[in-house]
Kinemage of the C-alpha trace (Angstrom):
@kinemage 1
@onewidth
@group {chain A} dominant
@subgroup {mainchain}
@vectorlist {calphas} color= white
{ca met a 1} P 147.099 203.746 105.928
{ca ala a 2} L 143.302 203.905 105.918
{ca leu a 3} L 143.404 206.146 108.948
{ca ala a 4} L 145.705 208.631 107.165
{ca gln a 5} L 143.367 208.517 104.211
{ca ala a 6} L 140.325 209.147 106.406
{ca val a 7} L 142.058 212.124 108.153
{ca ala a 8} L 142.929 213.717 104.815
{ca tyr a 9} L 139.424 213.380 103.640
{ca leu a 10} L 137.820 214.794 106.842
{ca val a 11} L 140.152 217.786 106.979
{ca asp a 12} L 139.448 218.543 103.330
{ca ala a 13} L 135.741 217.923 103.410
{ca gly a 14} L 134.999 219.330 106.776
{ca glu a 15} L 132.802 216.512 107.644
{ca ser a 16} L 132.220 214.935 111.011
{ca val a 17} L 133.645 211.562 111.985
{ca ala a 18} L 130.169 210.177 112.265
{ca ser a 19} L 129.119 211.232 108.759
{ca tyr a 20} L 132.397 209.843 107.382
{ca arg a 21} L 131.585 206.499 109.012
{ca val a 22} L 128.163 206.405 107.409
{ca leu a 23} L 129.767 207.090 103.993
{ca leu a 24} L 132.295 204.266 104.617
{ca ala a 25} L 129.520 201.801 105.685
{ca asp a 26} L 127.616 202.623 102.460
{ca arg a 27} L 130.546 202.161 100.209
{ca ala a 28} L 130.550 198.653 98.705
{ca thr a 29} L 134.054 198.852 97.211
{ca thr a 30} L 136.578 196.178 98.282
{ca leu a 31} L 140.181 195.523 97.370
{ca asp a 32} L 139.889 191.745 97.869
{ca his a 33} L 140.290 190.902 94.199
{ca leu a 34} L 142.807 193.777 93.477
{ca ala a 35} L 145.315 194.086 96.245
{ca pro a 36} L 148.106 191.606 96.929
{ca asp a 37} L 147.354 189.313 99.888
{ca thr a 38} L 149.731 191.408 102.027
{ca leu a 39} L 147.118 193.433 103.882
{ca pro a 40} L 146.318 191.819 107.237
{ca asp a 41} L 143.086 191.664 109.190
{ca glu a 42} L 140.595 192.705 106.368
{ca gln a 43} L 142.277 196.141 106.122
{ca ala a 44} L 141.614 195.894 102.336
{ca thr a 45} L 137.943 196.673 102.664
{ca gly a 46} L 138.288 199.826 104.733
{ca leu a 47} L 141.222 201.003 102.715
{ca ala a 48} L 139.429 200.579 99.499
{ca ala a 49} L 136.379 202.439 100.728
{ca ala a 50} L 138.609 205.204 102.114
{ca trp a 51} L 140.424 205.490 98.799
{ca ser a 52} L 137.185 205.406 96.828
{ca leu a 53} L 135.681 208.270 98.892
{ca ser a 54} L 138.857 210.314 98.468
{ca ile a 55} L 138.998 209.899 94.689
{ca asp a 56} L 135.292 210.810 94.423
{ca arg a 57} L 136.069 213.898 96.563
{ca ala a 58} L 139.089 214.833 94.516
{ca asp a 59} L 137.039 214.728 91.337
{ca thr a 60} L 134.708 217.342 92.785
{ca leu a 61} L 137.507 219.782 93.443
{ca arg a 62} L 138.493 222.374 90.966
{ca pro a 63} L 139.454 221.669 88.172
{ca ile a 64} L 136.424 219.274 88.323
{ca gly a 65} L 136.714 215.886 86.826
{ca leu a 66} L 140.428 215.708 86.228
{ca ala a 67} L 141.599 214.002 89.437
{ca arg a 68} L 140.633 210.374 88.494
{ca pro a 69} L 142.236 210.415 85.042
{ca met a 70} L 145.337 212.130 86.425
{ca leu a 71} L 145.677 209.580 89.101
{ca his a 72} L 145.280 206.715 86.671
{ca leu a 73} L 147.945 208.119 84.486
{ca ala a 74} L 150.347 208.786 87.331
{ca ser a 75} L 149.744 205.185 88.496
{ca leu a 76} L 151.094 203.831 85.189
{ca leu a 77} L 154.305 205.963 85.211
{ca asp a 78} L 157.646 205.618 87.019
{ca pro a 79} L 157.194 204.368 90.612
{ca asn a 80} L 160.389 206.225 91.579
{ca gly a 81} L 158.759 209.571 90.804
{ca ile a 82} L 157.426 211.514 87.924
{ca pro a 83} L 158.628 215.060 86.967
{ca gln a 84} L 155.792 217.545 87.117
{ca thr a 85} L 156.635 218.679 83.616
{ca val a 86} L 155.526 215.266 82.349
{ca leu a 87} L 152.116 215.503 84.027
{ca thr a 88} L 151.536 219.099 82.887
{ca ser a 89} L 152.654 218.456 79.300
{ca gln a 90} L 150.457 219.094 76.336
{ca ala a 91} L 149.900 215.324 75.723
{ca val a 92} L 148.747 214.835 79.348
{ca arg a 93} L 146.559 217.963 79.197
{ca asp a 94} L 144.966 216.677 75.924
{ca his a 95} L 144.323 213.323 77.648
{ca leu a 96} L 142.648 215.155 80.479
{ca ala a 97} L 140.595 217.323 78.224
{ca ala a 98} L 139.432 214.280 76.178
{ca his a 99} L 138.393 212.527 79.495
{ca arg a 100} L 136.473 215.601 80.688
{ca ala a 101} L 134.746 215.943 77.297
{ca ala a 102} L 133.758 212.228 77.396
{ca ala a 103} L 132.484 212.506 81.026
{ca glu a 104} L 130.393 215.475 80.151
{ca ala a 105} L 129.270 213.895 76.852
{ca ser a 106} L 130.344 217.007 75.132
{ca pro a 107} L 131.817 217.020 71.591
{ca glu a 108} L 133.929 220.052 72.436
{ca leu a 109} L 137.246 219.527 74.260
{ca ala a 110} L 137.568 222.054 76.988
{ca ala a 111} L 141.236 223.073 77.113
{ca val a 112} L 143.135 222.079 80.206
{ca ser a 113} L 145.963 224.435 81.138
{ca pro a 114} L 149.185 223.731 82.850
{ca ala a 115} L 147.788 225.474 85.977
{ca asp a 116} L 144.690 223.132 85.839
{ca ala a 117} L 147.004 220.055 85.681
{ca thr a 118} L 149.061 221.468 88.668
{ca arg a 119} L 145.902 222.162 90.660
{ca thr a 120} L 144.757 218.619 90.054
{ca leu a 121} L 148.031 217.280 91.377
{ca arg a 122} L 147.629 219.459 94.410
{ca ala a 123} L 144.097 218.252 95.063
{ca leu a 124} L 145.279 214.650 94.842
{ca asp a 125} L 148.093 215.427 97.255
{ca arg a 126} L 145.760 217.230 99.562
{ca leu a 127} L 143.693 214.140 99.910
{ca ser a 128} L 146.757 211.927 100.290
{ca leu a 129} L 146.277 210.075 97.059
{ca ile a 130} L 149.643 211.021 95.734
{ca asp a 131} L 152.759 212.638 97.093
{ca his a 132} L 153.331 215.887 95.290
{ca gln a 133} L 156.586 217.579 96.106
{ca pro a 134} L 157.189 220.519 93.642
{ca thr a 135} L 160.581 221.243 95.221
{ca thr a 136} L 161.935 217.845 93.837
{ca pro a 137} L 161.893 218.483 90.046
{ca his a 138} L 162.723 215.023 88.732
{ca gln a 139} L 160.570 213.075 91.293
{ca thr a 140} L 157.740 215.560 91.856
{ca val a 141} L 154.914 213.037 91.976
{ca arg a 142} L 154.968 209.707 93.560
{ca val a 143} L 152.124 207.142 93.901
{ca gln a 144} L 152.534 204.633 96.744
{ca pro a 145} L 153.100 201.046 95.511
{ca thr a 146} L 149.948 199.741 97.238
{ca arg a 147} L 147.869 202.339 95.466
{ca arg a 148} L 149.528 202.005 91.995
{ca gly a 149} L 148.121 198.538 91.400
{ca cys a 150} L 144.772 199.423 92.620
{ca trp a 151} L 144.434 202.490 90.460
{ca ala a 152} L 145.740 200.800 87.332
{ca lys a 153} L 143.318 197.970 87.751
{ca thr a 154} L 140.189 199.768 88.946
{ca thr a 155} L 140.261 202.997 87.006
{ca pro a 156} L 138.793 202.583 83.515
{ca thr a 157} L 140.828 204.020 80.759
{ca pro a 158} L 138.727 206.930 79.391
{ca ser a 159} L 137.337 206.632 75.904
{ca arg a 160} L 138.830 208.867 73.282
{ca pro a 161} L 136.701 210.293 70.537
{ca gly a 162} L 136.773 207.883 67.694
{ca ala a 163} L 138.361 205.088 69.558
{ca thr a 164} L 136.932 201.585 69.379
{ca ser a 165} L 136.778 199.013 72.107
{ca pro a 166} L 138.860 195.783 71.785
{ca met a 167} L 137.098 192.681 71.053
């Protein structure tokens, strides 16, 4: 799984294997406390680093800054597949816009179009973070079970304007 993740990153980023290895070595992320104890031979560390690099990369692709909140949201929805219409709905686009405004520390919400939401799904698919199959309308987006728990636990829920944190 980590190899497939690394290949998707290398193809998309156009980096050399040597530079990718340096990035992996520098990444301090581990899945030890997140993943189930089913990954053998310390795969969790390499896999977590590969995922982390890919998520960071996806967030730099256009539309910038939407990949992480989209992935977090998709990881919370139906594991059997999510219709694309759900992930391009007005409610989801408002959520993405609020996240982008919070990340940019901007009081203004930059509108997120249905095309922006679709491009975000394509970027996540391109980096093998989700499976996006537009030809399967009722199960267009899937997040692998191993990744679902990781995203749900490690991706902070973006703050909404006016929201208060629980005590």
